[in-house]
C-alpha positions as CSV (number, residue, x, y, z in Angstrom):
1,M,-45.8,-35.8,-16.1
2,N,-49.0,-36.2,-13.9
3,V,-49.8,-39.8,-13.5
4,V,-52.7,-41.8,-11.6
5,I,-51.7,-45.4,-10.0
6,V,-54.5,-47.8,-9.8
7,E,-54.0,-50.5,-7.7
8,S,-55.8,-52.5,-4.8
9,S,-52.7,-52.8,-2.7
10,V,-51.7,-50.3,-0.4
11,T,-48.2,-51.6,-0.3
12,I,-47.9,-51.8,-3.9
13,R,-49.3,-48.1,-4.3
14,N,-46.5,-46.5,-1.6
15,Q,-43.9,-48.5,-3.7
16,L,-44.9,-47.5,-7.0
17,Q,-45.6,-43.9,-5.4
18,A,-41.2,-44.3,-4.3
19,L,-40.5,-45.8,-7.5
20,L,-42.0,-42.7,-9.6
21,A,-40.8,-40.3,-6.6
22,R,-37.0,-40.9,-8.2
23,E,-38.2,-38.9,-11.5
24,K,-38.8,-35.5,-10.3
25,R,-40.6,-34.4,-13.5
26,I,-43.2,-37.2,-12.9
27,H,-46.0,-36.3,-10.2
28,V,-48.6,-38.7,-9.0
29,V,-52.0,-36.6,-8.8
30,G,-54.4,-39.6,-8.1
31,E,-54.7,-43.0,-6.6
32,A,-57.6,-45.7,-6.7
33,A,-57.9,-49.1,-5.5
34,D,-61.2,-50.1,-7.5
35,E,-62.8,-50.0,-10.4
36,A,-65.4,-47.0,-9.8
37,S,-62.9,-44.6,-8.1
38,A,-60.5,-45.3,-10.8
39,I,-62.9,-44.0,-13.5
40,R,-63.9,-40.7,-11.3
41,V,-60.3,-40.1,-10.5
42,I,-59.0,-40.5,-13.8
43,A,-61.5,-38.3,-15.3
44,Q,-61.3,-35.5,-12.6
45,T,-57.9,-35.1,-13.1
46,Q,-57.0,-36.0,-16.7
47,P,-53.3,-37.1,-16.5
48,D,-50.7,-37.9,-18.9
49,V,-50.2,-41.7,-17.7
50,I,-52.2,-44.1,-15.8
51,M,-50.2,-47.0,-14.0
52,M,-52.8,-50.1,-13.6
53,D,-53.3,-53.1,-12.5
54,L,-55.8,-55.3,-14.2
55,A,-57.2,-57.1,-11.1
56,L,-59.2,-54.9,-9.0
57,Q,-61.1,-55.1,-5.5
58,P,-64.1,-54.7,-6.9
59,G,-63.6,-54.5,-10.6
60,S,-61.6,-55.0,-13.5
61,G,-58.6,-53.0,-15.0
62,L,-59.9,-53.7,-18.3
63,R,-63.3,-52.2,-17.9
64,V,-61.5,-48.9,-16.3
65,L,-59.5,-48.7,-19.9
66,R,-62.4,-48.9,-21.7
67,A,-64.8,-46.3,-19.7
68,V,-62.0,-43.6,-20.0
69,R,-61.3,-44.3,-23.6
70,Q,-65.5,-44.0,-24.1
71,L,-65.0,-40.7,-22.4
72,G,-62.1,-39.1,-24.4
73,V,-59.3,-39.5,-22.0
74,G,-56.2,-40.1,-24.2
75,A,-53.7,-40.6,-21.5
76,R,-51.3,-43.3,-21.9
77,V,-51.6,-46.3,-19.9
78,V,-49.1,-48.7,-18.5
79,V,-50.5,-52.2,-17.2
80,L,-48.7,-54.0,-14.5
81,S,-50.0,-57.4,-13.8
82,N,-49.1,-61.0,-11.5
83,S,-49.9,-63.0,-14.8
84,Y,-49.5,-62.4,-18.6
85,Y,-52.6,-63.9,-20.7
86,E,-51.9,-63.5,-24.5
87,E,-55.7,-62.7,-24.8
88,M,-55.9,-60.2,-22.0
89,R,-52.9,-58.4,-23.8
90,R,-54.9,-58.2,-27.0
91,A,-57.8,-56.8,-25.2
92,C,-55.6,-54.0,-23.6
93,A,-53.8,-53.6,-26.8
94,A,-57.3,-53.0,-28.7
95,H,-57.8,-49.6,-26.1
96,G,-54.2,-48.2,-26.8
97,I,-51.9,-49.2,-24.3
98,S,-48.4,-48.2,-24.3
99,G,-47.0,-50.8,-22.0
100,F,-47.7,-54.3,-20.2
101,F,-45.2,-55.3,-17.7
102,E,-44.9,-58.2,-14.9
103,K,-45.6,-56.5,-11.9
104,S,-43.1,-58.5,-9.9
105,H,-40.1,-57.8,-11.5
106,Q,-40.5,-54.9,-14.5
107,T,-41.4,-51.9,-12.7
108,E,-38.1,-50.5,-13.3
109,D,-38.7,-51.2,-17.1
110,A,-41.9,-49.2,-16.5
111,L,-40.4,-46.5,-15.0
112,A,-37.7,-46.4,-18.0
113,L,-40.3,-46.2,-20.7
114,M,-42.0,-43.0,-18.8
115,R,-39.5,-41.3,-19.0
116,S,-38.7,-42.0,-22.3
117,W,-42.3,-40.0,-22.6
118,L,-40.6,-36.7,-21.0
119,P,-39.6,-33.9,-23.2
120,P,-35.7,-33.3,-23.5
121,V,-33.9,-30.9,-21.2
122,Y,-30.8,-29.4,-22.8
123,G,-27.8,-28.0,-21.2
124,D,-29.2,-23.8,-22.2
125,E,-32.1,-24.7,-20.5
126,S,-31.4,-22.0,-17.7
127,Q,-30.4,-19.2,-20.5
128,R,-33.4,-20.1,-22.5
129,L,-35.8,-19.6,-19.1
130,R,-34.0,-16.2,-18.3
131,A,-34.6,-15.4,-21.8
132,L,-38.6,-15.9,-21.5
133,G,-38.6,-14.6,-18.2
134,Q,-38.0,-11.2,-20.2
135,L,-40.8,-11.6,-22.2
136,E,-43.9,-9.8,-20.9
137,V,-46.7,-11.0,-23.3
138,S,-50.1,-9.2,-21.6
139,P,-53.2,-10.6,-22.7
140,G,-54.0,-7.7,-24.4
141,Q,-51.5,-8.4,-26.8
142,H,-53.1,-11.7,-27.4
143,G,-54.6,-10.2,-30.6
144,A,-51.6,-10.2,-32.9
145,F,-51.2,-13.8,-32.1
146,H,-54.5,-14.9,-32.8
147,E,-54.1,-13.3,-36.0
148,L,-50.9,-14.9,-37.0
149,A,-52.8,-18.4,-35.6
150,D,-55.6,-17.9,-37.9
151,L,-52.8,-17.1,-40.9
152,A,-51.5,-20.2,-40.2
153,C,-54.3,-22.4,-40.5
154,D,-55.4,-20.6,-43.7
155,I,-52.0,-20.7,-45.5
156,S,-51.5,-24.5,-44.5
157,G,-55.1,-25.9,-44.5
158,S,-54.9,-27.3,-41.5
159,G,-57.7,-27.4,-38.8
160,M,-55.7,-26.0,-35.8
161,A,-52.8,-23.6,-35.1
162,A,-51.2,-22.3,-32.4
163,I,-48.5,-20.0,-30.9
164,S,-47.2,-20.9,-27.5
165,L,-44.3,-20.2,-24.7
166,I,-42.7,-23.2,-23.3
167,D,-41.7,-22.7,-19.5
168,A,-40.1,-25.3,-17.0
169,E,-43.5,-26.7,-16.5
170,Q,-45.9,-25.4,-18.8
171,Q,-46.8,-24.7,-22.4
172,R,-48.7,-21.4,-22.4
173,F,-51.0,-20.4,-25.7
174,I,-50.7,-17.0,-26.4
175,G,-52.4,-17.4,-30.0
176,T,-54.7,-20.1,-31.1
177,S,-56.9,-21.0,-34.0
178,G,-59.4,-24.1,-33.8
179,L,-58.4,-24.7,-30.0
180,T,-59.7,-23.6,-26.8
181,L,-56.6,-24.5,-24.7
182,S,-54.7,-22.0,-22.5
183,T,-52.1,-24.1,-21.2
184,L,-51.0,-27.6,-20.9
185,P,-48.5,-29.2,-18.6
186,R,-44.8,-29.1,-20.7
187,S,-44.8,-33.0,-20.7
188,R,-48.1,-33.1,-22.6
189,G,-47.8,-30.8,-25.5
190,F,-45.8,-32.0,-28.5
191,C,-43.7,-28.8,-29.0
192,A,-41.5,-29.5,-26.0
193,Q,-40.3,-32.5,-27.7
194,V,-39.2,-30.8,-31.1
195,M,-38.6,-27.0,-30.0
196,H,-34.7,-27.6,-30.6
197,Q,-35.2,-29.1,-34.2
198,G,-36.1,-27.3,-37.1
199,P,-36.5,-25.4,-39.1
200,V,-39.9,-27.1,-39.6
201,V,-40.7,-30.2,-38.1
202,E,-43.5,-32.2,-39.7
203,V,-45.2,-35.4,-38.8
204,P,-47.1,-36.4,-41.7
205,D,-49.3,-39.0,-39.6
206,T,-48.9,-39.2,-35.8
207,W,-50.3,-43.0,-36.1
208,Q,-46.9,-43.9,-37.8
209,D,-44.8,-42.0,-35.5
210,A,-43.0,-44.1,-32.5
211,R,-42.8,-40.7,-30.8
212,F,-46.6,-39.5,-30.9
213,A,-48.7,-42.9,-31.7
214,D,-49.7,-43.5,-28.2
215,H,-49.5,-39.5,-27.1
216,P,-52.6,-38.3,-25.0
217,L,-53.3,-35.8,-27.7
218,V,-53.5,-38.5,-30.7
219,Q,-55.3,-41.2,-28.1
220,G,-57.9,-38.5,-27.0
221,A,-58.8,-35.0,-27.8
222,P,-58.1,-33.0,-30.3
223,Y,-57.2,-36.4,-31.5
224,V,-54.2,-35.1,-33.8
225,R,-53.1,-37.0,-36.7
226,F,-50.8,-34.1,-38.6
227,Y,-48.4,-31.8,-37.0
228,A,-46.0,-29.3,-38.2
229,A,-44.0,-26.8,-36.0
230,V,-41.7,-24.1,-36.3
231,P,-39.4,-23.2,-33.3
232,L,-39.3,-19.4,-32.1
233,A,-35.7,-18.4,-31.3
234,L,-35.3,-15.0,-30.4
235,S,-32.2,-12.8,-31.7
236,S,-30.3,-14.0,-28.9
237,G,-30.8,-17.6,-30.3
238,D,-32.8,-18.6,-27.3
239,V,-35.9,-20.9,-28.4
240,V,-38.8,-20.0,-25.9
241,G,-41.9,-21.6,-27.8
242,T,-43.3,-22.6,-31.2
243,L,-45.7,-21.8,-33.9
244,C,-47.2,-24.8,-34.7
245,V,-50.4,-26.4,-37.0
246,L,-52.4,-29.4,-36.5
247,D,-55.3,-31.5,-38.1
248,R,-57.2,-34.9,-37.4
249,L,-56.2,-36.0,-40.7
250,P,-52.9,-37.4,-41.9
251,R,-51.4,-34.7,-44.7
252,R,-48.3,-33.3,-45.7
253,L,-47.3,-29.6,-46.4
254,R,-46.1,-27.9,-49.8
255,E,-42.9,-26.5,-49.8
256,R,-44.3,-23.1,-50.4
257,Q,-46.7,-23.7,-47.2
258,R,-43.4,-24.7,-44.9
259,E,-42.1,-21.4,-46.2
260,A,-44.9,-19.6,-45.6
261,L,-45.1,-20.9,-41.8
262,L,-41.2,-19.6,-41.6
263,T,-42.6,-16.3,-42.6
264,L,-45.2,-15.9,-40.0
265,S,-42.7,-17.6,-37.1
266,R,-40.6,-14.6,-37.8
267,C,-43.5,-12.3,-37.3
268,A,-44.2,-14.1,-34.5
269,I,-40.7,-13.6,-32.9
270,N,-40.8,-9.6,-34.2
271,E,-44.1,-9.5,-31.9
272,L,-42.4,-11.4,-29.1
273,E,-39.2,-9.3,-29.2
274,A,-41.2,-6.2,-28.7
275,T,-42.5,-7.6,-25.5
276,R,-39.0,-8.1,-24.0
277,Q,-37.8,-6.7,-21.4
278,P,-34.3,-5.5,-20.7
279,G,-32.2,-7.7,-17.9
280,P,-30.8,-6.3,-14.9
281,V,-27.3,-5.5,-16.6
282,A,-28.8,-3.6,-19.0
283,R,-31.1,-1.6,-17.1
284,L,-28.3,-0.8,-15.1
285,M,-26.4,0.3,-18.0
286,G,-29.3,2.3,-19.1
287,A,-29.8,4.0,-15.8
288,A,-26.1,5.0,-16.0
289,M,-26.6,6.6,-19.4
290,T,-29.6,8.5,-18.8
291,A,-28.3,9.8,-15.4
């Protein structure tokens, strides 16, 4: 999870750096002390989270928030303030903040909230990553996955679809329709949150789902309102990614559409299995049999 800290005090910025360093999956990618530099750094880094004070020197955190929303930046915003004013909180809420905390004694609560946004990591993660590492999907093979994504759009009536692989740090898109993404940080994508669920995960309206209502891909481009995904599990049982469909309007899948997405997911899995390279033990056994 990439974070930008917006805070005038060097001392407090250092304290927040130390706080966030306790979570190895949180990375501070930028800092700013005033309004103009904050807007510039946020626009350049496109973080997942902005951790900010409202009193900047010079400037206003509220104006920063208004500006980044106008730029289409959908980052979650955690406000840290020494003063609480209900009017100010309402003004921040109008721009989609995710948390409002007292700077002097609620920073631990702010960190806990940010940790809750990180995708879960299960006990089989090492095995899952080994299985993923055996897949060698070259750019030349992406055509088949693009075709499957096009079919997923057509079948579901959605405006966007993607087939992606999820490693320790990134979600890599190997097939897309209606999207121009090639990668996302693992913490920013929807799919890492739900890839161990299924067989079909459906979010009819992200605005009404606590997991995603303030998500960067909902608050900002591509402004996702509907999402459905099918985990991609290899024959070994290891889940390596997802097939998903997305739209900018809330909706629900019909049962036949759900069944069709499951069929397409099996096609995607077959394509992935065809790229799977044998592990070291299997290679040694193969070499011994051909010797």
